[in-house]
C-alpha positions in Angstrom: 195.3 0.6 -18.8 196.2 -1.4 -15.8 199.9 -0.6 -16.0 199.2 3.0 -16.5 197.1 3.1 -13.5 199.7 1.4 -11.4 202.4 3.9 -12.4 200.1 6.8 -11.6 199.3 5.3 -8.2 203.0 4.8 -7.5 203.8 8.4 -8.5 201.2 9.8 -6.1 202.6 7.7 -3.3 206.1 8.9 -3.9 204.9 12.6 -3.9 203.1 12.0 -0.6 206.2 10.7 1.0 208.2 13.7 -0.2 205.6 16.1 1.4 205.8 14.3 4.7 209.6 14.6 4.7 209.3 18.4 4.2 207.0 18.8 7.3 208.3 17.2 10.5 205.8 15.6 12.8 206.9 17.6 15.9 206.2 20.9 14.0 202.8 19.6 13.0 201.9 18.8 16.5 203.2 22.2 17.7 201.1 24.0 15.1 198.1 22.0 16.1 198.6 22.9 19.9 199.0 26.6 19.0 195.8 26.5 17.0 194.0 24.8 19.9 195.3 27.4 22.4 194.3 30.2 20.1 190.8 28.8 19.7 190.5 28.4 23.5 191.6 32.0 24.0 188.9 33.2 21.7 186.4 31.1 23.6 187.4 32.8 26.9 186.8 36.2 25.4 183.3 35.4 24.4 180.8 37.5 26.6 178.0 35.7 28.3 174.7 37.2 27.0 171.7 36.9 29.4 168.4 37.9 27.9 166.8 40.9 29.5 163.6 39.0 29.7 165.2 36.5 32.1 166.5 39.3 34.4 163.1 41.0 34.5 161.4 37.6 35.1 163.8 36.9 38.0 163.1 40.3 39.7 159.4 39.9 39.2 159.5 36.4 40.8 161.4 37.8 43.8 158.9 40.6 44.2 155.9 38.2 43.9 157.5 35.8 46.4 158.1 38.7 48.9 154.4 39.8 48.5 153.3 36.2 48.9 155.2 35.8 52.2 153.9 39.2 53.5 150.3 38.4 52.6 150.6 34.9 54.1 151.8 36.4 57.4 149.0 38.9 57.4 146.4 36.3 56.7 147.8 34.0 59.3 147.9 36.7 62.1 144.4 38.0 61.1 142.9 34.5 61.1 144.3 33.6 64.5 143.8 37.1 66.1 140.4 37.8 67.8 138.2 40.5 66.4 138.8 43.8 68.3 135.8 44.9 70.4 136.2 48.3 68.8 134.3 46.8 65.8 131.2 46.8 67.9 131.5 50.0 69.9 129.8 53.3 68.9 132.5 55.9 68.3 130.4 58.8 69.6 129.7 57.1 73.0 132.9 55.2 73.9 135.1 56.9 76.5 137.6 54.0 76.8 138.1 50.4 76.0 140.4 47.6 77.2 141.3 44.3 75.6 143.1 41.5 77.5 144.8 38.5 76.0 143.3 35.3 77.6 145.1 32.7 75.4 146.7 30.7 78.2 149.3 29.2 75.9 150.4 32.6 74.6 154.0 33.5 75.6 152.9 36.9 76.7 150.5 35.4 79.3 153.1 32.9 80.5 155.6 35.8 81.1 153.0 38.0 82.7 152.0 35.2 85.1 155.7 34.7 86.1 156.2 38.5 86.7 153.1 38.8 88.9 153.6 35.5 90.7 155.1 37.0 93.9 152.9 40.1 94.0 149.5 40.9 95.4 148.1 40.8 91.9 149.1 37.2 91.0 146.7 35.2 88.8 145.6 33.1 91.7 144.7 36.2 93.9 143.0 38.0 91.1 140.9 35.0 90.1 139.9 34.4 93.7 138.5 38.0 94.0 136.5 37.6 90.8 135.1 34.3 91.9 134.1 35.7 95.3 132.4 38.8 93.7 130.4 36.9 91.1 129.9 33.6 92.9 131.3 31.4 90.2 134.0 28.9 89.5 136.3 30.2 86.7 137.8 26.8 85.9 134.3 25.2 85.7 132.1 28.0 84.5 134.3 30.2 82.3 137.4 28.4 81.0 135.7 25.6 79.0 134.2 28.1 76.5 136.3 31.3 76.9 138.2 32.3 73.8 141.4 34.3 73.2 140.3 37.7 74.5 138.1 39.6 77.0 137.4 43.3 76.8 135.9 46.1 78.8 134.4 49.3 77.4 133.2 52.5 79.1 130.1 53.9 77.3 129.0 57.5 78.0 125.3 57.2 78.3 124.3 60.0 80.7 124.2 63.6 79.6 127.1 64.5 82.0 129.2 61.8 80.4 129.1 59.4 83.3 130.2 56.1 81.7 128.6 52.6 82.1 130.8 49.5 81.9 130.2 46.6 79.5 132.3 43.5 79.3 133.1 41.4 76.2 134.1 37.7 76.5 135.0 35.9 73.3 133.2 32.6 73.3 133.9 29.3 71.6 130.3 28.2 71.7 127.0 30.0 72.6 125.2 27.0 74.0 128.0 26.2 76.4 128.2 29.8 77.4 124.4 30.0 78.1 124.7 26.9 80.3 127.4 28.6 82.3 125.2 31.7 82.6 122.5 29.6 84.1 125.0 28.1 86.5 126.2 31.5 87.6 122.5 32.6 88.1 122.0 29.4 90.2 125.1 30.2 92.3 123.5 33.6 93.0 120.3 32.0 94.2 118.3 33.1 91.2 117.1 32.0 87.8 118.0 33.3 84.4 115.2 35.0 82.4 115.1 35.9 78.7 113.7 38.8 76.7 114.0 39.8 73.1 115.5 43.2 72.0 116.3 44.1 68.4 116.0 40.4 67.3 118.6 39.4 69.9 118.1 37.6 73.2 118.9 39.4 76.5 119.5 37.3 79.5 119.2 38.7 83.0 119.6 37.5 86.6 120.3 38.9 90.1 123.9 39.2 91.1 124.2 38.9 94.9 126.7 41.1 96.7 128.8 39.0 99.1 127.5 40.0 102.5 124.2 40.5 104.3 123.2 43.9 102.8 120.8 42.9 99.9 120.5 46.6 98.8 124.0 46.1 97.2 122.7 43.4 94.9 122.6 44.2 91.2 120.9 42.9 88.1 123.2 41.4 85.5 122.4 41.6 81.8 124.0 39.6 79.0 123.6 39.1 75.2 125.6 37.9 72.2 127.3 40.0 69.5 129.0 37.9 66.9 131.6 35.7 68.8 131.3 37.7 72.0 129.2 37.5 75.1 128.5 41.0 76.2 127.8 41.5 79.9 126.8 44.4 82.1 126.2 44.8 85.8 123.3 47.2 86.6 122.8 48.7 83.1 120.5 47.1 80.6 120.7 50.4 78.6 124.3 49.9 77.7 123.5 46.4 76.3 120.7 48.0 74.2 123.2 50.6 72.9 125.7 47.9 71.8 123.0 45.9 70.0 121.6 49.0 68.3 125.1 49.9 67.0 125.2 46.5 65.1 122.1 47.2 63.0 122.4 51.0 62.6 124.1 51.4 59.2 124.8 55.1 59.8 126.5 54.4 63.2 130.3 54.9 63.0 132.2 52.3 64.9 135.2 53.1 67.1 137.4 50.9 64.9 136.6 53.1 61.9 138.0 56.3 63.5 141.4 57.4 62.3 142.7 58.2 65.8 141.9 54.6 66.9 143.7 53.2 63.8 146.8 55.4 64.5 146.9 54.1 68.1 146.4 50.5 66.9 149.1 50.8 64.2 151.6 51.9 66.8 150.9 49.0 69.1 152.6 45.6 69.2 150.6 42.6 68.1 152.0 40.3 70.8 150.8 41.8 74.0 149.1 41.3 77.3 146.6 44.1 77.0 145.6 47.1 74.8 143.8 50.3 76.1 142.3 53.1 74.1 141.1 56.4 75.7 139.0 58.8 73.8 139.6 62.3 75.2 136.6 63.6 73.1 134.2 61.8 75.4 134.2 63.4 78.9 137.7 62.3 80.2 137.0 64.0 83.5 134.0 61.8 84.1 136.0 58.7 83.3 138.8 59.7 85.7 136.4 60.5 88.5 134.8 57.0 88.1 138.1 55.4 88.7 139.1 57.7 91.6 141.7 59.7 89.8 141.6 63.3 91.1 138.3 62.4 92.7 136.8 65.5 94.3 139.7 67.7 93.4 139.2 71.3 92.3 142.3 70.9 90.1 140.6 68.3 87.9 139.1 70.5 85.2 142.1 72.8 85.1 144.4 69.8 84.6 142.3 67.8 82.2 140.9 70.5 79.9 144.2 71.8 78.4 145.4 68.2 78.1 142.3 67.1 76.2 142.6 70.1 73.9 146.1 69.1 72.9 145.5 65.3 72.7 142.5 63.8 71.2 143.1 60.2 72.2 145.6 57.8 73.7 146.4 54.1 72.9 148.2 52.0 75.4 149.6 48.5 75.0 151.1 46.3 77.8 153.9 43.9 76.9 155.4 41.3 79.2 159.3 41.1 79.0 161.6 38.8 80.9 162.2 41.2 83.9 159.6 43.9 83.6 156.3 45.0 82.0 156.7 47.3 79.0 153.9 49.8 78.4 153.8 51.7 75.1 151.4 54.6 74.7 150.6 56.7 71.6 148.8 60.0 72.2 147.2 61.5 69.1 147.3 65.3 68.7 144.3 67.3 67.7 146.3 69.0 65.0 149.5 68.2 63.2 151.2 71.3 64.5 154.3 69.4 65.4 154.9 68.2 61.8 158.1 69.6 60.4 159.2 71.2 63.7 162.9 70.6 64.1 162.8 70.2 67.8 160.1 67.5 67.5 161.0 65.5 64.4 164.7 65.1 65.5 165.4 61.4 66.0 168.3 60.0 68.0 169.0 57.1 70.4 170.1 58.0 73.9 173.3 56.0 74.7 173.3 56.9 78.5 177.1 57.0 78.8 176.9 59.4 81.8 174.7 57.0 83.7 177.8 55.2 84.9 178.7 58.3 87.0 175.3 58.3 88.8 175.1 56.5 92.2 172.5 53.7 92.2 170.6 54.9 95.3 168.5 57.7 93.7 164.8 58.7 93.7 164.6 60.4 90.3 166.8 60.3 87.2 166.5 62.2 84.0 169.0 61.7 81.2 169.0 62.7 77.5 170.6 64.7 74.7 170.6 68.5 74.3 168.7 70.3 77.1 167.9 73.2 74.7 166.0 70.9 72.3 164.2 69.1 75.2 163.0 72.4 76.7 161.9 73.9 73.3 160.2 70.6 72.4 158.1 70.8 75.6 157.4 74.5 75.0 156.3 73.7 71.4 154.0 70.9 72.5 152.4 72.9 75.3 151.9 76.0 73.1 150.4 73.9 70.3 153.1 75.1 67.9 152.5 78.8 68.5 155.8 80.5 67.8 155.0 83.6 70.0 154.2 81.4 73.0 157.4 79.4 72.5 159.4 82.7 72.4 157.6 83.9 75.6 158.5 80.6 77.2 162.2 81.1 76.3 162.0 84.7 77.6 161.2 83.3 81.0 164.4 81.3 81.0 166.4 84.4 79.9 164.9 86.4 82.8 165.9 83.7 85.3 169.4 83.6 83.8 169.8 87.3 84.4 168.3 87.0 87.9 170.8 84.3 89.1 173.8 85.0 86.9 173.7 88.7 86.1 173.9 90.6 82.8 177.3 89.1 81.9 176.0 85.6 81.4 173.9 84.8 78.3 171.4 82.0 78.0 172.2 81.6 74.3 176.0 82.1 74.4 177.0 80.7 77.8 174.3 78.3 79.1 173.0 76.5 76.1 176.5 75.6 74.7 177.4 73.5 77.8 174.0 71.8 77.6 174.0 70.7 73.9 175.4 67.2 74.5 174.4 64.4 76.8 173.2 65.3 80.3 172.1 63.4 83.4 170.2 64.8 86.4 169.5 62.8 89.6 168.0 63.4 93.0 168.8 61.2 96.0 166.6 60.3 99.0 167.7 63.4 100.9 166.5 65.6 98.1 170.0 66.6 96.9 170.7 67.0 93.2 173.6 65.7 91.0 174.1 66.8 87.4 176.5 65.4 84.9 177.3 67.0 81.5 179.3 65.9 78.5 181.3 69.0 77.3 181.7 69.7 73.6 184.9 71.7 74.0 186.5 71.0 77.4 188.7 74.1 77.3 186.1 76.6 76.2 183.3 75.0 78.3 185.6 75.0 81.4 185.9 78.8 81.0 182.2 79.2 80.6 181.5 77.2 83.7 184.0 79.3 85.8 182.4 82.4 84.4 178.9 81.2 85.3 180.1 80.2 88.8 181.7 83.6 89.5 178.7 85.5 88.3 176.4 83.3 90.4 178.4 84.2 93.5 178.2 87.9 92.8 174.6 88.0 91.5 172.7 84.9 92.7 172.6 85.2 96.5 171.1 82.4 98.4 167.8 83.3 100.2 167.2 81.6 103.6 163.5 81.8 104.7 162.8 82.8 108.3 159.8 84.2 110.3 159.7 87.8 111.3 157.1 89.3 113.7 155.4 92.7 113.2 153.1 94.6 115.5 150.0 95.8 113.7 148.3 99.2 114.4 145.6 97.4 116.5 148.3 95.9 118.7 148.1 92.4 117.4 151.3 90.5 116.4 151.5 89.3 112.8 154.1 86.7 111.5 155.7 87.0 108.1 157.9 84.6 106.2 160.7 86.5 104.6 164.0 85.5 102.9 167.3 87.3 103.3 170.3 86.9 101.1 173.3 85.0 102.5 176.8 85.5 101.0 178.4 82.6 99.0 182.0 81.8 99.6 184.1 80.1 96.9 186.9 77.7 97.7 188.7 74.6 96.4 189.5 71.2 97.9 191.2 68.1 96.7 189.7 64.7 96.4 192.4 62.3 95.4 194.0 64.0 92.5 190.8 65.8 91.5 189.7 69.4 92.3 186.4 70.1 93.8 185.2 73.7 93.4 182.9 74.8 96.3 180.4 77.7 96.6 179.0 77.5 100.1 177.2 79.8 102.5 179.1 80.8 105.6 176.9 78.4 107.7 177.7 75.6 105.2 173.9 74.8 105.2 173.7 75.3 101.4 176.3 75.0 98.6 177.1 74.0 95.1 180.1 71.6 94.5 181.5 70.8 91.1 184.5 69.2 89.4 185.6 69.4 85.7 187.0 66.0 84.5 188.4 66.0 81.0 185.2 66.3 78.9 182.8 65.8 81.8 181.3 68.2 84.4 180.0 66.7 87.7 178.1 69.1 90.0 175.9 68.6 93.1 174.2 70.5 95.9 175.7 68.0 98.3 179.5 67.3 98.6 179.1 63.7 99.7 176.7 63.1 96.8 179.4 64.5 94.4 182.1 62.4 96.0 180.1 59.2 95.4 180.0 60.2 91.7 183.7 60.9 91.7 184.3 57.4 93.2 182.6 55.9 90.2 184.7 58.1 87.9 187.9 56.9 89.7 186.7 53.2 89.6 186.8 53.2 93.5 183.1 52.0 93.3 180.9 50.1 90.9 177.6 50.9 92.6 176.2 53.0 89.7 172.7 53.3 88.4 171.9 50.6 85.9 168.5 51.0 84.1 167.4 49.8 80.7 167.7 52.3 77.9 164.6 53.2 76.0 164.8 52.4 72.2 164.0 55.2 69.7 164.0 57.8 72.5 166.6 60.5 73.1 165.8 60.7 76.8 164.9 58.5 79.8 163.1 59.2 83.1 163.5 56.8 86.0 161.5 56.9 89.3 162.1 54.8 92.4 158.4 54.2 93.1 159.0 52.7 96.6 160.8 55.9 97.8 157.6 57.9 97.1 155.0 55.1 97.7 156.4 52.6 100.2 153.0 50.9 100.4 153.1 50.0 96.7 152.2 46.3 96.4 153.1 46.0 92.7 155.4 48.6 91.2 159.0 48.9 92.4 160.4 51.3 89.9 159.5 52.9 86.6 161.6 54.1 83.6 160.1 56.1 80.7 161.1 57.8 77.5 159.3 59.4 74.6 159.4 59.5 70.8 157.8 62.4 68.9 156.0 62.4 65.6 154.2 65.0 63.6 150.8 63.5 64.6 151.5 62.5 68.2 153.8 61.4 71.0 154.8 57.8 71.7 155.9 57.0 75.2 157.6 53.9 76.6 157.4 52.7 80.2 159.4 49.9 81.8 157.7 48.8 85.0 159.6 46.7 87.5 157.3 44.8 89.8 158.0 44.3 93.5 
């Protein structure tokens, strides 16, 4: 057995050695390497499978995170934003309201204080006037308890709509506020008294007018609504009306009105002040109270059509680094502008032609497409009535024929050269300069020459003068008449540029223009045109530089000091508009003196 087993074991060992001799070691390693590479290749080709549940879960998490951030921001701003006084005002009686930011650490207040520091309306000057009028110390009597906002509302109580003023001051504590009221009463040489109305206390005291005439004294009335002290000079009735509005469940508050919400939605959160005017509540009485058009026979004719088109206006004041920005939103009575292609068109105005406008001007208007601008205004004023809009354009066509004859068409000749950017300016002498971007320089140059030639032959200049006539009774009557004066066309050179001239023989009136590549420059004064050409030739860099208005395809600029030299606050004003289906948003940049 044992020997048999040893022989068998020996034979197996010999067979194993023979097998190893048949398969070299290098080939075995090579085969093993090839197998490994093949396996790795297969591993690379394997597609990564991500469960759909994980993809959906990731998207859902991202959406929930975004919502969480948005809600958190809303909760934060709401928690730290004072309640609007519109929450307490009766909608059917409020003519206007104003809210002013009084958070002294707010960046808007810091910027506003810096902008007004050198004006007659600085914080120090304004506070001094308030202290004198009400015989109080703002730092001692008001600031310790004053919250983040004060407000003013005009409430139409009388039948004729004459408004009464009520003030709102957010308070950080009623007891401290009542102590201050007592101090104010004492400073006015009187004592504060109390009465109860509608379960609320009303405090009253005499407010002395600074001076000897005691007939100018007034009673002051105050009460509390929520976190606000409400205050009125001379009208207890307006305090009653505010208190009644808080307990009357059928009373609609101003904050609940859609027009107010539209104006609020369009206003910036970070602001100096917010104003809302309700044109449904006797706007003429409100304007008369503040001296606008006071005693003017034009008041009703000016206000009535305006109030029929616009139902309300919201206005917000924002302090920027170099100017105050005012944004207004005027709500329309009807959505007649919705879908109108002249209104809903949206484009930013790049103001490329402004670099050819000299800086010393009184008025500037720049924008895109004169035809659209004109038809937009016509649509707005006609309340969307197509027939009125066509009538409006018919007036322009008649003037085209009057000044340019039958050969010039408003549609085919005038509008094509006005479809791109335009810039119109007036200087201190009342002379005008216009700059146009030409769509097709060759075709438009021919149109311009055609218009000029027809203006010479058809659009005579009328110089007014006085003629005397003897009447049948022998008296002498004077009549102002205008007689046509012939225009003479000529050309002059300015450097390498050509100036085309159309002048009267006396040279007291003329039109001067130059066509430069894709730009037309024209003026009613040759020197004004030459200043513009100097900018084009880079011989001068004194061009108009004003801020462009975002979201607006136009900009107006007024040098306020040229019209109102006595202005103690405003130096210049730039404005632009943005049109929507339910209203018009306007932007104003006010540069202070």
